[in-house]
C-alpha positions as a Markdown table, in Angstrom:
| # | Residue | x | y | z |
|---|---|---|---|---|
| 1 | Met | 225.6 | 139.2 | 223.6 |
| 2 | Ala | 225.0 | 141.6 | 226.6 |
| 3 | Lys | 226.3 | 139.0 | 229.0 |
| 4 | Glu | 229.4 | 138.4 | 227.0 |
| 5 | Leu | 230.1 | 142.1 | 226.8 |
| 6 | Ala | 229.5 | 142.5 | 230.6 |
| 7 | Phe | 231.8 | 139.6 | 231.3 |
| 8 | Leu | 234.6 | 141.5 | 229.3 |
| 9 | Gly | 233.8 | 144.7 | 231.2 |
| 10 | Ile | 232.5 | 146.4 | 228.1 |
| 11 | Gln | 229.4 | 148.6 | 228.4 |
| 12 | Ala | 227.2 | 149.0 | 225.3 |
| 13 | Ala | 225.0 | 152.1 | 224.7 |
| 14 | Pro | 222.5 | 152.9 | 222.0 |
| 15 | Pro | 223.8 | 155.2 | 219.2 |
| 16 | Glu | 221.6 | 158.1 | 220.4 |
| 17 | Ala | 223.0 | 157.9 | 224.0 |
| 18 | Val | 225.0 | 160.8 | 225.3 |
| 19 | Leu | 227.9 | 159.5 | 227.3 |
| 20 | Val | 229.5 | 161.7 | 230.0 |
| 21 | Ser | 232.1 | 161.2 | 232.6 |
| 22 | Arg | 231.2 | 160.1 | 236.2 |
| 23 | Asn | 232.7 | 163.4 | 237.4 |
| 24 | Tyr | 230.4 | 165.5 | 235.1 |
| 25 | Leu | 227.4 | 163.6 | 236.2 |
| 26 | Thr | 228.3 | 164.0 | 239.9 |
| 27 | Ala | 228.7 | 167.8 | 239.3 |
| 28 | Val | 225.3 | 168.0 | 237.6 |
| 29 | Glu | 223.7 | 166.1 | 240.5 |
| 30 | Ile | 225.3 | 168.5 | 243.1 |
| 31 | Leu | 224.0 | 171.5 | 241.2 |
| 32 | Ala | 220.5 | 170.1 | 240.9 |
| 33 | Asp | 220.4 | 169.3 | 244.6 |
| 34 | Ala | 221.6 | 172.8 | 245.4 |
| 35 | Gly | 218.9 | 174.3 | 243.2 |
| 36 | Leu | 216.2 | 172.2 | 244.7 |
| 37 | Lys | 217.4 | 173.1 | 248.2 |
| 38 | Ala | 217.3 | 176.8 | 247.3 |
| 39 | Glu | 213.9 | 176.5 | 245.8 |
| 40 | Arg | 212.5 | 174.8 | 248.9 |
| 41 | Ala | 213.9 | 177.6 | 251.0 |
| 42 | Arg | 212.0 | 180.3 | 249.0 |
| 43 | Pro | 209.1 | 181.9 | 250.8 |
| 44 | Asp | 206.9 | 181.7 | 247.7 |
| 45 | Ala | 206.8 | 179.4 | 244.7 |
| 46 | Leu | 208.3 | 180.6 | 241.5 |
| 47 | Gly | 205.0 | 180.8 | 239.7 |
| 48 | Trp | 205.7 | 179.1 | 236.4 |
| 49 | Gly | 202.6 | 180.4 | 234.8 |
């Protein structure tokens, strides 16, 4: 059935999946990259414990 749906250009997702737009996902990736870059630039680690 997955092949038939793909042929029709339909994407199936499980009921528990959270679907977001491509623009939202790109924005989250940009923010994550900026946060990681800032953390690498810190002189000391955050010290999570």
